[in-house]
N, C-alpha and C positions, 0 to 999 in steps of 0.2 A: 702745469702741464708741460712735459718736456716736449722738445721738437720731435722726439722719436715716438711719441704716443700715437698710437693708431686705433681706430675703432672700425667695427663692421657695421654697415648700414642695417638697422634692424628690420628694414623691408626687403632684405635679401641682396642688396647691391654689393659692390665691391668695398675695399678698405679705404678709408679717408680719414683726414685729421678731424678732431672734434670731441665734444664733451657730451655727457649724458646726465639726465636727471631720473631720479627713482620716484614714481608716484606710487603712494600707498593709500589705499581706501579699506577701512574696516568697518563692515556692516554688522552690527549686533542686535540682538533682542534685548531692549532695555530692561525687561523683567529678569532675564537670566544674567546678564553682564552688569546691570546697574548703569549703563550708559547706552547711547545710540550709536557709538562708534566714532571714528575719527578719521581725518585726512592729513596727509603729509606730502610735502614735496622737497626732495633733497636739493641741496646746492649742486651746481654743475661740477661734474668730475669725470676723469678718463674712464673709459669702459671697464677696465679691470677693477677699479675702485667701485664703480657702481654695481657690478656683479657681486663683489664681496658683500655690499650692503644687502643685496638681494638675498644672498645665501643666508646672511645673518637673520634677515626677517623670516625666511622660509624654515630656518633650522636645519638646512642641509645644503649642499653645493647646488648652485644654479648653473645648470648646463648651458653654455652659450651655443645652442644648436642654431643652425642657419634659420633665419626668419622668425625665431622665437623671441618675443619681447614682452610676454605677459605670463604671469604665474598666479595660482590661487591656491589657498590652503585653509583648512579649518582652523578656527580659533575658539576659545571658550565662549560660547553663546552666539557664535556667528561665523563669518567668512572674512578672510584677508585677500585682497587682490592688489597684486604688485605689477606695475608697468614700467618698462625701460623705455625712455624716449630721448631722441636727440635733443640737446639743450637749445634753447633759443639763441640765435646768433645776433640778434638785434640788441643786446644789452638788457632787455626786459627780463624780470624775473619769470621763471616758469609758473604757468597757471594750470589749474586742473581742468578737466574736460568741461566743467560747468562754467568755465570762465571767470571763477572767482579766485583771487589770490589765496595761498594756503594761510591757515590760522597759525599765529605765533605760538 
C-alpha cells in the first residue's frame, strides 16, 4: 500500500488510511450444483483493489456508493454474497462471521 492510499469507511465515515478484505459466501443447492457452496476471504488490500475483486466476482462494476459494503447475485444453483470489510489491524488473518478461519 502506498502512503497515498485512502479508503472510505464502509459505515459511512470519512476517508482514512487502511486496508480491506473481501468476504465471499456461496450458498448452493447440492443437487443442482454438485456441492454445498464455499467461503473465501481475500488478503488485505487497498479499497480500489478490493472493489476490483468485487466487480470481478459480480461480473459488473461494484459501485462504491456511500455506506454500501455488501452485494448479492444469483449463481448457478444458488446465491453469492460478497461483503467488503475493513481489514483487521492487529495482524490476525481476517475471519468469517462464524469465527472460523477461511479454508485454504
